[in-house]
N, CA, C and O of each residue as an XYZ file, in Angstrom:
720
protein
N    -164.321     62.529    -20.324
C    -164.012     63.657    -19.457
C    -162.532     63.978    -19.592
O    -161.690     63.101    -19.398
N    -162.205     65.204    -19.918
C    -160.810     65.628    -20.039
C    -160.233     65.855    -18.649
O    -160.935     66.259    -17.723
N    -158.956     65.588    -18.527
C    -158.300     65.837    -17.247
C    -158.086     67.331    -17.069
O    -157.815     68.047    -18.033
N    -158.208     67.795    -15.836
C    -158.087     69.217    -15.538
C    -156.685     69.738    -15.792
O    -156.520     70.929    -16.058
N    -155.671     68.887    -15.720
C    -154.299     69.347    -15.877
C    -154.015     69.770    -17.318
O    -153.183     70.647    -17.551
N    -154.692     69.159    -18.276
C    -154.445     69.536    -19.664
C    -154.956     70.953    -19.904
O    -156.031     71.335    -19.444
N    -154.166     71.706    -20.626
C    -154.548     73.081    -20.921
C    -154.142     74.092    -19.867
O    -154.329     75.292    -20.073
N    -153.598     73.655    -18.759
C    -153.150     74.570    -17.712
C    -151.721     75.007    -17.984
O    -150.884     74.205    -18.399
N    -151.449     76.282    -17.749
C    -150.070     76.751    -17.889
C    -149.261     76.280    -16.680
O    -149.819     75.908    -15.648
N    -147.951     76.304    -16.827
C    -147.083     75.945    -15.698
C    -147.320     76.867    -14.511
O    -147.277     76.416    -13.367
N    -147.569     78.150    -14.760
C    -147.832     79.085    -13.664
C    -149.126     78.735    -12.936
O    -149.188     78.804    -11.709
N    -150.161     78.358    -13.692
C    -151.431     77.963    -13.070
C    -151.264     76.680    -12.263
O    -151.790     76.563    -11.156
N    -150.536     75.728    -12.816
C    -150.292     74.480    -12.103
C    -149.497     74.747    -10.839
O    -149.823     74.208     -9.781
N    -148.468     75.562    -10.928
C    -147.630     75.886     -9.761
C    -148.478     76.530     -8.665
O    -148.352     76.176     -7.493
N    -149.336     77.469     -9.042
C    -150.211     78.124     -8.064
C    -151.132     77.108     -7.391
O    -151.330     77.155     -6.177
N    -151.689     76.202     -8.168
C    -152.567     75.165     -7.608
C    -151.787     74.261     -6.661
O    -152.277     73.918     -5.585
N    -150.587     73.877     -7.053
C    -149.755     73.019     -6.198
C    -149.437     73.708     -4.878
O    -149.514     73.086     -3.819
N    -149.083     74.981     -4.935
C    -148.754     75.714     -3.706
C    -149.972     75.884     -2.801
O    -149.824     76.011     -1.585
N    -151.179     75.888     -3.381
C    -152.380     75.980     -2.539
C    -152.604     74.672     -1.774
O    -153.292     74.654     -0.753
N    -152.026     73.596     -2.268
C    -152.158     72.286     -1.618
C    -151.031     72.033     -0.630
O    -151.223     71.352      0.378
N    -149.863     72.578     -0.915
C    -148.690     72.414     -0.057
C    -147.771     73.599     -0.295
O    -147.191     73.736     -1.372
N    -147.638     74.449      0.705
C    -146.864     75.674      0.568
C    -145.366     75.459      0.666
O    -144.707     76.033      1.533
N    -144.830     74.638     -0.214
C    -143.393     74.375     -0.256
C    -142.935     74.616     -1.695
O    -143.367     73.926     -2.618
N    -142.064     75.596     -1.872
C    -141.615     75.984     -3.209
C    -141.009     74.815     -3.984
O    -141.347     74.623     -5.152
N    -140.123     74.028     -3.367
C    -139.483     72.925     -4.078
C    -140.516     71.917     -4.572
O    -140.394     71.385     -5.676
N    -141.529     71.658     -3.755
C    -142.591     70.741     -4.160
C    -143.206     71.214     -5.472
O    -143.277     70.457     -6.441
N    -143.647     72.462     -5.499
C    -144.292     72.989     -6.703
C    -143.322     73.001     -7.882
O    -143.686     72.609     -8.991
N    -142.101     73.446     -7.649
C    -141.116     73.510     -8.726
C    -140.811     72.136     -9.302
O    -140.769     71.968    -10.521
N    -140.598     71.152     -8.435
C    -140.262     69.805     -8.899
C    -141.417     69.148     -9.647
O    -141.201     68.471    -10.652
N    -142.632     69.343     -9.167
C    -143.788     68.736     -9.840
C    -144.003     69.398    -11.195
O    -144.262     68.708    -12.181
N    -143.901     70.714    -11.262
C    -144.054     71.402    -12.550
C    -142.951     70.960    -13.510
O    -143.220     70.691    -14.680
N    -141.713     70.883    -13.023
C    -140.582     70.516    -13.879
C    -140.704     69.105    -14.440
O    -140.171     68.823    -15.513
N    -141.390     68.222    -13.740
C    -141.536     66.843    -14.198
C    -142.596     66.707    -15.297
O    -142.708     65.652    -15.921
N    -143.370     67.763    -15.533
C    -144.411     67.717    -16.550
C    -143.831     67.882    -17.939
O    -142.610     67.962    -18.074
N    -144.644     67.936    -18.972
C    -146.102     67.939    -18.907
C    -146.653     66.548    -18.592
O    -145.991     65.531    -18.798
N    -147.864     66.540    -18.095
C    -148.505     65.308    -17.665
C    -149.552     64.888    -18.674
O    -150.287     65.718    -19.210
N    -149.612     63.601    -18.926
C    -150.584     63.063    -19.877
C    -151.992     63.090    -19.301
O    -152.975     63.185    -20.037
N    -152.079     63.006    -17.971
C    -153.388     63.011    -17.324
C    -153.218     63.321    -15.840
O    -152.099     63.446    -15.340
N    -154.337     63.442    -15.154
C    -154.316     63.761    -13.727
C    -153.640     62.679    -12.905
O    -152.964     62.984    -11.922
N    -153.808     61.430    -13.285
C    -153.180     60.331    -12.537
C    -151.657     60.474    -12.559
O    -150.999     60.236    -11.547
N    -151.101     60.857    -13.696
C    -149.651     61.042    -13.797
C    -149.198     62.220    -12.931
O    -148.158     62.153    -12.275
N    -149.976     63.281    -12.934
C    -149.659     64.434    -12.084
C    -149.685     64.026    -10.612
O    -148.764     64.349     -9.861
N    -150.723     63.327    -10.204
C    -150.843     62.916     -8.802
C    -149.708     61.975     -8.399
O    -149.215     62.049     -7.274
N    -149.295     61.103     -9.293
C    -148.191     60.187     -8.984
C    -146.890     60.963     -8.778
O    -146.131     60.680     -7.851
N    -146.641     61.933     -9.639
C    -145.428     62.743     -9.484
C    -145.490     63.554     -8.194
O    -144.504     63.635     -7.461
N    -146.639     64.152     -7.915
C    -146.799     64.948     -6.695
C    -146.632     64.076     -5.452
O    -146.047     64.512     -4.460
N    -147.138     62.865     -5.502
C    -147.009     61.940     -4.387
C    -145.535     61.656     -4.093
O    -145.116     61.661     -2.936
N    -144.765     61.414     -5.131
C    -143.335     61.151     -4.953
C    -142.616     62.343     -4.324
O    -141.823     62.177     -3.398
N    -142.896     63.537     -4.828
C    -142.218     64.726     -4.298
C    -142.684     65.018     -2.876
O    -141.867     65.337     -2.013
N    -143.975     64.914     -2.624
C    -144.502     65.190     -1.279
C    -143.935     64.217     -0.251
O    -143.783     64.572      0.918
N    -143.627     63.011     -0.668
C    -143.064     62.011      0.245
C    -141.589     62.272      0.543
O    -141.015     61.640      1.429
N    -140.975     63.196     -0.187
C    -139.542     63.450     -0.020
C    -139.233     64.753      0.712
O    -138.095     65.222      0.679
N    -140.219     65.336      1.364
C    -139.992     66.620      2.038
C    -138.953     66.482      3.151
O    -138.918     65.488      3.876
N    -138.123     67.493      3.260
C    -137.151     67.537      4.347
C    -137.846     68.034      5.608
O    -138.926     68.618      5.527
N    -137.239     67.810      6.775
C    -137.830     68.363      7.999
C    -138.015     69.883      7.929
O    -139.009     70.404      8.434
N    -137.084     70.588      7.318
C    -137.220     72.044      7.194
C    -138.399     72.415      6.302
O    -139.091     73.397      6.571
N    -138.634     71.640      5.243
C    -139.776     71.907      4.369
C    -141.091     71.618      5.080
O    -142.068     72.342      4.892
N    -141.125     70.574      5.889
C    -142.323     70.281      6.678
C    -142.603     71.451      7.618
O    -143.740     71.911      7.723
N    -141.571     71.927      8.294
C    -141.744     73.069      9.196
C    -142.246     74.292      8.445
O    -143.121     75.005      8.938
N    -141.702     74.545      7.257
C    -142.143     75.700      6.459
C    -143.611     75.541      6.046
O    -144.370     76.510      6.051
N    -143.998     74.331      5.693
C    -145.385     74.095      5.285
C    -146.355     74.321      6.432
O    -147.486     74.756      6.214
N    -145.922     74.030      7.646
C    -146.802     74.210      8.799
C    -147.209     75.669      8.982
O    -148.258     75.950      9.560
N    -146.397     76.589      8.500
C    -146.715     78.011      8.612
C    -147.986     78.361      7.838
O    -148.592     79.403      8.085
N    -148.391     77.503      6.911
C    -149.582     77.760      6.089
C    -150.835     77.097      6.652
O    -151.909     77.194      6.059
N    -150.702     76.428      7.787
C    -151.837     75.707      8.367
C    -152.276     76.376      9.668
O    -151.459     76.590     10.564
N    -153.569     76.707      9.776
C    -154.056     77.256     11.044
C    -154.145     76.145     12.093
O    -154.140     74.958     11.766
N    -154.224     76.550     13.332
C    -154.440     75.569     14.398
C    -155.786     74.889     14.191
O    -156.728     75.481     13.665
N    -155.852     73.641     14.613
C    -157.138     72.940     14.590
C    -158.093     73.726     15.483
O    -157.760     74.078     16.615
N    -159.272     73.992     14.957
C    -160.275     74.738     15.709
C    -160.257     76.233     15.421
O    -161.157     76.953     15.854
N    -159.242     76.713     14.694
C    -159.179     78.133     14.329
C    -159.496     78.281     12.852
O    -159.103     77.452     12.031
N    -160.201     79.334     12.530
C    -160.608     79.586     11.144
C    -159.429     80.161     10.363
O    -158.766     81.094     10.818
N    -159.177     79.598      9.193
C    -158.118     80.105      8.320
C    -158.478     81.513      7.859
O    -159.613     81.777      7.463
N    -157.511     82.400      7.915
C    -157.717     83.785      7.494
C    -157.367     83.931      6.015
O    -156.411     83.323      5.533
N    -158.140     84.733      5.309
C    -157.876     84.974      3.904
C    -158.879     84.273      3.021
O    -159.757     83.550      3.493
N    -158.732     84.502      1.729
C    -159.717     83.968      0.786
C    -159.097     83.127     -0.315
O    -159.761     82.854     -1.315
N    -157.864     82.711     -0.169
C    -157.230     81.894     -1.196
C    -157.695     80.449     -1.149
O    -158.448     80.048     -0.261
N    -157.231     79.674     -2.128
C    -157.609     78.259     -2.207
C    -157.147     77.497     -0.977
O    -157.888     76.658     -0.465
N    -155.939     77.767     -0.488
C    -155.435     77.063      0.701
C    -156.343     77.305      1.903
O    -156.602     76.384      2.678
N    -156.827     78.529      2.063
C    -157.725     78.849      3.172
C    -159.078     78.166      2.998
O    -159.674     77.704      3.971
N    -159.557     78.104      1.763
C    -160.829     77.402      1.507
C    -160.682     75.915      1.820
O    -161.583     75.308      2.399
N    -159.543     75.326      1.436
C    -159.296     73.927      1.790
C    -159.384     73.749      3.302
O    -160.086     72.861      3.787
N    -158.677     74.587      4.039
C    -158.612     74.450      5.491
C    -159.990     74.579      6.133
O    -160.344     73.786      7.006
N    -160.763     75.562      5.711
C    -162.096     75.740      6.286
C    -162.974     74.528      5.999
O    -163.721     74.082      6.870
N    -162.890     74.003      4.804
C    -163.679     72.824      4.449
C    -163.246     71.609      5.253
O    -164.088     70.861      5.750
N    -161.942     71.405      5.385
C    -161.413     70.242      6.093
C    -161.786     70.256      7.575
O    -161.993     69.206      8.184
N    -161.868     71.450      8.140
C    -162.148     71.547      9.572
C    -163.638     71.649      9.897
O    -164.001     71.755     11.068
N    -164.491     71.620      8.901
C    -165.931     71.698      9.187
C    -166.450     70.298      9.492
O    -166.417     69.408      8.642
N    -166.924     70.120     10.710
C    -167.476     68.836     11.141
C    -168.786     69.077     11.872
O    -169.102     70.199     12.267
N    -169.524     68.019     12.039
C    -170.817     68.131     12.717
C    -170.659     68.612     14.148
O    -171.538     69.300     14.667
N    -169.545     68.259     14.803
C    -169.369     68.643     16.201
C    -168.481     69.883     16.364
O    -167.951     70.126     17.448
N    -168.317     70.671     15.283
C    -167.447     71.848     15.320
C    -167.935     72.912     16.306
O    -167.134     73.725     16.770
N    -169.216     72.925     16.633
C    -169.739     73.957     17.537
C    -169.770     73.496     18.999
O    -170.238     74.240     19.861
N    -169.293     72.311     19.290
C    -169.260     71.800     20.662
C    -168.220     72.587     21.464
O    -167.018     72.452     21.237
N    -168.695     73.407     22.401
C    -167.801     74.299     23.161
C    -166.809     73.537     24.020
O    -165.665     73.969     24.166
N    -167.220     72.418     24.589
C    -166.306     71.633     25.428
C    -165.175     71.037     24.601
O    -164.016     71.065     25.014
N    -165.511     70.498     23.435
C    -164.482     69.970     22.539
C    -163.559     71.087     22.066
O    -162.341     70.913     22.015
N    -164.141     72.234     21.720
C    -163.335     73.360     21.255
C    -162.340     73.799     22.329
O    -161.180     74.076     22.022
N    -162.781     73.865     23.576
C    -161.885     74.263     24.671
C    -160.804     73.213     24.900
O    -159.645     73.555     25.132
N    -161.177     71.942     24.836
C    -160.201     70.869     25.030
C    -159.167     70.859     23.906
O    -157.985     70.624     24.156
N    -159.600     71.109     22.679
C    -158.656     71.168     21.557
C    -157.745     72.381     21.698
O    -156.547     72.282     21.431
N    -158.282     73.510     22.109
C    -157.445     74.698     22.316
C    -156.394     74.429     23.391
O    -155.233     74.807     23.236
N    -156.798     73.782     24.474
C    -155.832     73.405     25.520
C    -154.788     72.442     24.970
O    -153.596     72.579     25.241
N    -155.251     71.468     24.193
C    -154.345     70.506     23.589
C    -153.375     71.161     22.618
O    -152.196     70.809     22.582
N    -153.870     72.119     21.827
C    -152.989     72.860     20.917
C    -151.868     73.554     21.684
O    -150.706     73.506     21.280
N    -152.227     74.201     22.795
C    -151.209     74.898     23.600
C    -150.190     73.910     24.167
O    -148.988     74.172     24.143
N    -150.665     72.793     24.669
C    -149.762     71.777     25.218
C    -148.858     71.212     24.124
O    -147.664     71.010     24.342
N    -149.428     70.961     22.960
C    -148.663     70.419     21.841
C    -147.574     71.409     21.418
O    -146.418     71.027     21.235
N    -147.948     72.674     21.265
C    -146.978     73.688     20.851
C    -145.878     73.858     21.887
O    -144.719     74.068     21.529
N    -146.224     73.769     23.165
C    -145.203     73.848     24.217
C    -144.283     72.624     24.153
O    -143.077     72.739     24.372
N    -144.843     71.478     23.858
C    -144.069     70.225     23.823
C    -143.202     70.105     22.577
O    -142.034     69.726     22.672
N    -143.767     70.431     21.389
C    -143.069     70.184     20.125
C    -142.644     71.455     19.389
O    -141.961     71.365     18.369
N    -143.024     72.618     19.873
C    -142.646     73.904     19.284
C    -143.110     74.036     17.829
O    -142.392     74.574     16.986
N    -144.300     73.545     17.551
C    -144.913     73.713     16.234
C    -146.415     73.491     16.378
O    -146.888     72.972     17.390
N    -147.143     73.888     15.362
C    -148.590     73.713     15.323
C    -148.912     72.232     15.171
O    -148.234     71.515     14.434
N    -149.940     71.780     15.865
C    -150.434     70.412     15.723
C    -151.081     70.276     14.355
O    -151.981     71.044     14.014
N    -150.636     69.314     13.578
C    -151.167     69.088     12.245
C    -151.763     67.693     12.162
O    -151.149     66.707     12.568
N    -152.967     67.639     11.629
C    -153.642     66.365     11.435
C    -154.549     66.503     10.223
O    -155.086     67.579      9.957
N    -154.714     65.417      9.498
C    -155.690     65.424      8.413
C    -157.057     65.476      9.079
O    -157.533     64.476      9.617
N    -157.680     66.638      9.040
C    -158.967     66.823      9.708
C    -160.135     66.328      8.853
O    -161.188     65.973      9.384
N    -159.952     66.305      7.542
C    -161.034     65.870      6.652
C    -161.468     64.459      7.016
O    -160.653     63.540      7.100
N    -162.767     64.310      7.228
C    -163.314     62.995      7.534
C    -163.209     62.593      8.990
O    -163.597     61.481      9.346
N    -162.702     63.454      9.831
C    -162.574     63.142     11.262
C    -163.449     64.097     12.066
O    -163.584     65.271     11.723
N    -164.033     63.584     13.126
C    -164.797     64.436     14.038
C    -163.820     65.163     14.960
O    -162.649     64.797     15.062
N    -164.322     66.188     15.621
C    -163.482     66.902     16.595
C    -163.087     65.970     17.739
O    -161.975     66.064     18.259
N    -163.975     65.087     18.126
C    -163.656     64.140     19.197
C    -162.500     63.230     18.777
O    -161.604     62.958     19.576
N    -162.516     62.762     17.531
C    -161.408     61.935     17.029
C    -160.110     62.728     16.986
O    -159.047     62.210     17.329
N    -160.198     63.975     16.566
C    -159.010     64.833     16.502
C    -158.441     65.039     17.895
O    -157.228     64.956     18.088
N    -159.304     65.307     18.870
C    -158.841     65.501     20.243
C    -158.163     64.236     20.765
O    -157.113     64.316     21.403
N    -158.744     63.093     20.506
C    -158.156     61.833     20.950
C    -156.767     61.637     20.337
O    -155.831     61.225     21.023
N    -156.646     61.930     19.063
C    -155.346     61.789     18.390
C    -154.343     62.821     18.917
O    -153.163     62.510     19.076
N    -154.795     64.014     19.180
C    -153.927     65.054     19.758
C    -153.376     64.590     21.097
O    -152.180     64.715     21.359
N    -154.230     64.068     21.924
C    -153.788     63.581     23.241
C    -152.809     62.412     23.101
O    -151.827     62.337     23.840
N    -153.068     61.509     22.166
C    -152.165     60.382     21.939
C    -150.800     60.868     21.457
O    -149.763     60.393     21.919
N    -150.813     61.807     20.537
C    -149.559     62.268     19.947
C    -148.721     63.102     20.908
O    -147.507     63.213     20.732
N    -149.348     63.683     21.914
C    -148.581     64.405     22.934
C    -147.621     63.483     23.681
O    -146.638     63.940     24.265
N    -147.911     62.191     23.658
C    -147.087     61.207     24.365
C    -145.950     60.640     23.502
O    -145.108     59.895     24.002
N    -145.924     60.982     22.236
C    -144.909     60.429     21.337
C    -143.550     61.095     21.560
O    -143.465     62.225     22.040
N    -142.495     60.368     21.201
C    -141.160     60.975     21.232
C    -141.034     61.904     20.026
O    -141.836     61.842     19.095
N    -140.029     62.753     20.055
C    -139.873     63.779     19.020
C    -139.751     63.192     17.615
O    -140.388     63.688     16.686
N    -138.953     62.155     17.448
C    -138.728     61.577     16.116
C    -140.008     60.945     15.570
O    -140.329     61.107     14.392
N    -140.727     60.236     16.410
C    -141.967     59.603     15.965
C    -142.995     60.665     15.590
O    -143.693     60.525     14.586
N    -143.089     61.711     16.381
C    -144.039     62.774     16.070
C    -143.640     63.508     14.796
O    -144.511     63.858     13.999
N    -142.369     63.747     14.586
C    -141.928     64.414     13.354
C    -142.333     63.584     12.129
O    -142.792     64.134     11.127
N    -142.163     62.275     12.213
C    -142.566     61.395     11.110
C    -144.084     61.419     10.932
O    -144.574     61.385      9.804
N    -144.820     61.477     12.022
C    -146.285     61.528     11.958
C    -146.742     62.815     11.296
O    -147.650     62.796     10.466
N    -146.122     63.939     11.654
C    -146.476     65.226     11.052
C    -146.226     65.185      9.546
O    -147.069     65.626      8.765
N    -145.075     64.659      9.136
C    -144.758     64.568      7.708
C    -145.792     63.701      6.978
O    -146.207     64.032      5.868
N    -146.200     62.611      7.591
C    -147.203     61.727      6.999
C    -148.564     62.425      6.884
O    -149.235     62.316      5.858
N    -148.961     63.133      7.930
C    -150.240     63.868      7.900
C    -150.210     64.950      6.823
O    -151.189     65.142      6.102
N    -149.089     65.653      6.716
C    -148.947     66.704      5.710
C    -149.043     66.103      4.309
O    -149.683     66.673      3.426
N    -148.416     64.971      4.115
C    -148.494     64.264      2.833
C    -149.945     63.902      2.520
O    -150.411     64.125      1.403
N    -150.657     63.348      3.494
C    -152.060     62.963      3.281
C    -152.924     64.174      2.929
O    -153.748     64.112      2.017
N    -152.733     65.262      3.650
C    -153.501     66.486      3.386
C    -153.225     66.969      1.963
O    -154.146     67.308      1.220
N    -151.963     66.995      1.602
C    -151.564     67.451      0.272
C    -152.227     66.625     -0.820
O    -152.777     67.173     -1.775
N    -152.173     65.313     -0.677
C    -152.712     64.447     -1.725
C    -154.239     64.531     -1.796
O    -154.806     64.457     -2.886
N    -154.908     64.683     -0.660
C    -156.367     64.872     -0.689
C    -156.737     66.167     -1.394
O    -157.679     66.205     -2.185
N    -155.999     67.216     -1.107
C    -156.266     68.503     -1.752
C    -156.031     68.409     -3.256
O    -156.855     68.863     -4.051
N    -154.911     67.820     -3.637
C    -154.617     67.689     -5.061
C    -155.662     66.844     -5.776
O    -156.080     67.179     -6.884
N    -156.084     65.755     -5.153
C    -157.095     64.894     -5.768
C    -158.416     65.634     -5.954
O    -159.166     65.331     -6.881
N    -158.708     66.592     -5.093
C    -159.941     67.359     -5.270
C    -159.824     68.337     -6.438
O    -160.818     68.636     -7.101
N    -158.616     68.836     -6.691
C    -158.405     69.737     -7.824
C    -158.218     68.986     -9.136
O    -158.612     69.464    -10.200
N    -157.615     67.813     -9.048
C    -157.275     67.021    -10.233
C    -157.807     65.587    -10.077
O    -157.031     64.645     -9.918
N    -159.117     65.435    -10.125
C    -159.685     64.091     -9.938
C    -159.264     63.165    -11.068
O    -159.071     63.581    -12.210
N    -159.132     61.912    -10.712
C    -158.771     60.886    -11.681
C    -160.058     60.246    -12.176
O    -160.887     59.791    -11.387
N    -160.209     60.218    -13.482
C    -161.416     59.627    -14.048
C    -161.411     58.128    -13.820
O    -160.350     57.519    -13.682
N    -162.582     57.537    -13.780
C    -162.724     56.100    -13.491
C    -161.951     55.256    -14.490
O    -161.390     54.221    -14.132
N    -161.922     55.701    -15.756
C    -161.211     54.883    -16.746
C    -159.690     54.982    -16.578
O    -158.967     54.153    -17.131
N    -159.185     55.970    -15.831
C    -157.746     56.101    -15.613
C    -157.261     55.245    -14.449
O    -156.059     55.031    -14.294
N    -158.185     54.757    -13.634
C    -157.813     53.950    -12.478
C    -157.683     52.501    -12.924
O    -158.648     51.930    -13.431
N    -156.503     51.886    -12.745
C    -156.357     50.495    -13.191
C    -157.277     49.570    -12.401
O    -157.495     49.752    -11.203
N    -157.799     48.591    -13.092
C    -158.672     47.609    -12.438
C    -157.832     46.718    -11.538
O    -156.673     46.427    -11.833
N    -158.425     46.299    -10.459
C    -157.736     45.372     -9.550
C    -157.572     44.044    -10.268
O    -158.457     43.616    -11.009
N    -156.443     43.401    -10.046
C    -156.260     42.103    -10.710
C    -157.282     41.095    -10.190
O    -157.710     41.149     -9.037
N    -157.653     40.191    -11.062
C    -158.594     39.142    -10.668
C    -157.906     38.231     -9.658
O    -156.712     37.960     -9.784
N    -158.638     37.761     -8.667
C    -158.006     36.868     -7.678
C    -157.578     35.566     -8.333
O    -158.254     35.034     -9.214
N    -156.453     35.077     -7.883
C    -155.972     33.794     -8.407
C    -156.809     32.683     -7.784
O    -157.493     32.905     -6.784
N    -156.757     31.482     -8.374
C    -157.546     30.374     -7.807
C    -157.207     30.107     -6.342
O    -158.075     29.689     -5.575
N    -155.934     30.348     -5.936
C    -155.542     30.111     -4.549
C    -156.195     31.115     -3.580
O    -156.416     30.814     -2.407
N    -156.498     32.324     -4.108
C    -157.087     33.375     -3.284
C    -158.597     33.210     -3.116
O    -159.198     33.847     -2.250
N    -159.198     32.375     -3.925
C    -160.668     32.250     -3.897
C    -161.143     31.354     -2.812
O    -162.348     31.151     -2.662
């Protein structure tokens, strides 16, 4: 299986990167570090850059994320990611939806930004619980949490566009006799 990154132009790669994280420096730095031998190398470079976002870049990236419980507007890849990530079995629960909307308002009043969480793989009930927990955090801890969530979202999105083939994943080392 050929890696998806091979054969892509820098412009195509940049567009894909921006659909995963709307930060110009991120896309520019990852493209500039190429060309990549395979998807694993691309993901490693993207991981390094995504982990180095400044607070201002995190704030700028939040502008591309809809509130939890709100449908992303538009038809681009970033919007498709968001709609997919927010689709859960309990998405139609009106009580949860109202509680999350209330929590979003409280969060925005408290931190002056949209509540961001990796929604993929989480139920609405789990998201609400985390929202309530994070409302109690101090500003610095919450800022670090937002940056971490944004990093996780970015890497999940990139991995879906640029999957790593099984043969590219290094095997775990065999346990030593002491570990057995």
